[in-house]
N, C-alpha and C positions, 0 to 999 in steps of 0.2 A: 732514417734513424736520427736525423738531426733534431727532430722535435719530439723525441721519445717522452712519453708521460706528460707532454704539454708544459714542461718546465721552462720558465723564463730565466734570463741571466740573473735576475734578482733572486729567484728561488734557489739557484745554484750557489750564488754568493752566500745566501743565508745558511744553506746546508753546510758550506765550508766553515762558516763562523761557528756553527753549532757543533762541528766535529773537527776542531783545530789540529788534533793529533793524528787523524786518520790519513793514511796514504792516499794520494790522488786516485790511484787505480782502484783501491778498495771502495772509496767514496763514489767514484763513477759507477762501479758495479752496483752499489747499493741504490743509487739513483736511477739505474737503468739507462745510462747514457755513455757514449764513448768518452774515454779519458781526455781526448783533445777538446771536446766540447766543454768539459769542466774547466780546462785551462783557458779556453777562449772567453768564457763567461767573465773572466777577471781582467780582460783587456781594459786598460785605463786604471786598473786597481792592482798593479803589480805584475801584470803580464803584457807583453808587447808582441804582436804578430811580426814575424821577420821572414825574409826570403829563406825558403826551405832547401834550396839547392845545396848539395854537399860541397860544391866549390866555395860557396859563400860561408856556410856554417863551419867547415873545417878551417878555412882561412881565419875566421874569427877565433876559433879554438886555439890556433897556433899562437895567438897573441896573449893568451890567458895564463901561460906558464903551467905550473903543476895543477892538475885537475883530476877528477874521478870520472872515468868513462863507464857507462852502464848500458848493457844490452840484455834484454830479457825475453822470455817466452812465458806461457802460462805456468810452466813447471820449473823454470830455472832462471836465476838472476846472476849475471856475470859482471863483476866490478873490478876495474883496474885503475890504479893510480899512476899517473905519468904525464908526459907532455905530448901534445900532438905535433907531429913533424913528418917529414918524408912522405908527403901526400902525392899520390899518383891519380890524377883525374881520369875519367873515362865515361863514355856515354852509357854503356851497359853496366860496367862495374868499375869502381874506384877503390883505392887502397890507402890506408895509413900504415906505415911499416916502421915501427920502432921496437926496441926490446920490451918496452912496457905496454904500449898501446898498439895493438895489431888488429886492424879492421879490414873486412871486405864489405864494401858499400854498394848497394844497388839503387842508383839515383831515382829510378822510376817510382820507387815507393817512398821517397822523401817528399811528401805532399803538403804538410802543414808544419810550421815551426814557430816557436815562441822563445823569447827571453823572459824568464820568470824571476821575480824578486819578492821574497817574503820576509817578514820579521821573524827572527829567531832568538833564542835565549842569549846568544852571544853575538848579536849583530845580524845584518841581512844575510839570508840564504839565497844564493843566486845559481841559476842553471839555464842551459840551453836545452830545449826539448823538441824532438822531431817525431812526427806521427805520419802514419800512412793514410790512404784515402778513407779507410774505415774509422780513423781516429784512434788507432792503436799505436802505442809508442814503439818506435823502431830503434831509437838511440837517445840517450840523455848524457849531458856533460855538466857535472856539478863542480862549482868552484870550491876551493878549500881555503884555509887560512893563508896558505903560502901562495895562492894564486895572484895574478896581476889584477887586483880589483880596480885599479886606476883606469884600466882599459874598458870597464863595463859600460859606462854611460856613452862613451864615444862609439863603441860597437853597436849599442842599441840603436842609436840614431842612424848609423851607417846601414844597418840591415833592416830597419823599420819599413814596413809596407804602408801604403796609403790607407788600405782597408784595416781598420782597427775595430770592426764590429764585434759585438759580444756573442753573436750566434755563429754557428759553423755548420755548413752542409757536409755531411759525410756519406760515403757509399756503403752499401751493405757489406758486412764482413764476409769474406770468402771462407768457406769451410776448409778444414784440413783435407789434403788429398788422401783418400783411403788407399791401402796397399793395392798395387796393381801388378799383376803377373800374368804370363802366358805360359802355362806348363808345356804346351806344345813346342815352345822355343827354348826349353830348359837346356837341351844339349848344345844349341847354338850359343846360349848365354855362357855356359861353362867354357866352350871352346874359345870364344872371344875374350872372356875374362882372363884366361890363362895367357893370352897374347898381350895383355896390357903392359905398358912401360912407364905409365904415370897414373897416379890416383885420379887426376882430373879427367881421364878418359872414361871413367866409370859412368858418370851421368850421361855422357854422350852415348855410351853403349846402351844403357837402359832406355833412353829416349828413342833410339833407333829401333829397339825391340818393342816399343810401346809398353814399357814397364816403368816402375819407379823403384826407388832405393829399397824400401821394405819389401815390396812384392818380389824383387829379385832375390833378396836374402832368403825369403821363405821357400824358394824352389831350387836354389843353387846347390845346397848340400856341401859336405866336406870334400876337399880340404879348403874350400873357399870361405865357408861360414860355419859357425857353431852356435846354436841357440843356447843361451845361458839362463840359469835361474835369475829372475829379476833381482834377487838379493845380491847378485854378483857385482853390481855397480857399487853398492856401499862397501862390499868386501874389498873391491879394488881400491877405493879411496882410503880405507883404513890401512891397507898394505902399503900404499904410497906414502902415507903419513909416517909409517913405521920404518920404511927402508930408504926413503929419500930419493927414489927413482924420479927423474924429471919427465914430465909429460907435457903435451899440448892439449888444452881443453878448449873445444869449440862450442860456443852457444850462439844460436842465431835465429832470426826471424826473417820475414820476406825482404826486409830493407837493410839488414846489417848482420854480419857475423863477427863476433869478438873472440879473440884467441888469447889464452894464457900459455906461456911457455916457461916451465920451471917446476920446482917442487910443490908438493901439497904437504903442509906441515901441521897445521892445527885444525882439528875437527871438533865441532860441538853440535850435538843433536838437540833439537828443540821441537817436540811434538813430531809432526810428519816431516819436518825440515832437517836435512843434513847440511851443515854449514862449514865451509872452509873459511877460516878467519886468520889470514896471514897478512903480514905487512905488505901492502901494495896489491894484494889480491884477495877478494872475497867471492865466494860462490854460495848461493842459497838454492838448494835442490829439494823439490818435493818428492821424497822417496815413494809416497803413496800414489804418485802419478805414473810410476815406472811400470809398464805392462810387459814390455819385451826388451831383452838385452841380447845383443849379438856380438860375437867375436868375429871380426872380418879380416881376411888376408887378401891384399891386393898386390900383385907383382909390380915392381918398378925397376928402373935401371940401377938404382942404388940398393936393391934388395927388397924383401917383402915389407910392405907397410901394413902393420897390424893395428887395428883399431877396435875399441870397445864403444858400441853405439846403443843408446837407450831411446826407446819410443814409448809414447803414451797409448792409451787404449784406443784412440782414434787414428793411430798410425803416424802421429806427428813426431818428428825428431826432437828429442829433448837435449841431448848433447852427444859429442864424439870425443874420444880421447885417443891420442897417438903417442908413441915414444918420441922424445925430442931428437931430431936428426942432425943437430948442428955439430960441426966438426969440433973436436976437443972435448965434448961432453955428450957423446952419443949414448943415449940411454936405451936404444932400441933392443939390444939383446936382453937386458934386464926386464924391459917392458914385455917382450914376447914371452919370457919365462913366467912372468906374473899372470898374463892373460891365459896361458896354457894351463895354469893350475886352477882356474875358476870353474865352478861346477856346471856341467852341461845338463840340459834337460832333454827328455825324449821328444822328438818331433816326427812327423810323417816322413817317410822316405821321399826324397825329391823325385819328380817325374823323370 
């Protein structure tokens, strides 16, 4: 895919100059190339290849002060303003844990990274951008007016790679995993589900049974899951905005999961997009991509963990919402009540 449509770096630079306001992702789609290749074409012209390992990227982010963290999928964009701190490295998974920026990072998918500087209406616009092997964005960090811009050039030199070529080899994009279930193991699934003491045990359970998340939901049945009207997701957001119940909203791709914990206050619909536009937190959700919504109940040592989970038509997870479990502001009872009132749709009886 690295040479799609036979475009040269100069061709890509010209396309950017002709479409100065178009978002990188949209322009890359228009050109039929991975987004990372669009960025790489500008190496030496505002983009610098850097070490993509999260240990290096997050260490740099910690020096930048207040920034905006962005993680997205095809259907949802999750943006949080805050400072990177409290980093926990790990070979399989790493974490950033602050009240504002809360990330689960999977280093194997941090394959290409760039520091990008472009002219803006009010001075340079600067960002760190990380991509997976297919050239799809896994995480971006945008500097703001209040960021430590004095650190930018030093960090660029510190992280800069010797290879600053304007071409980029990428791997084929892996398809989303289709729902995978084994109806013959439905009783075992339900038995083991009821024995869980932590939500993190669920994926180990489905893996052991050779299923995946959505496949398991489709055969588990009540009281473990309820299939909801796809409109229930927007209904839940509107209820949250009206009653102030605090939630955790998870949006993730293969390389990064980003979490918001707190209220949802201001909603603004624009075409197919439903937008949360709050100080410190923005969410941009393609409601027309929502094909399935499930209310899910998993037992834990602290009581039931009830989530609202939305999937696209290919079975890809769009987002998850839980009640905030922090002591002193436990919103889980209010959240459980909200979810219980969302409309169910008829499904086939589980096996």
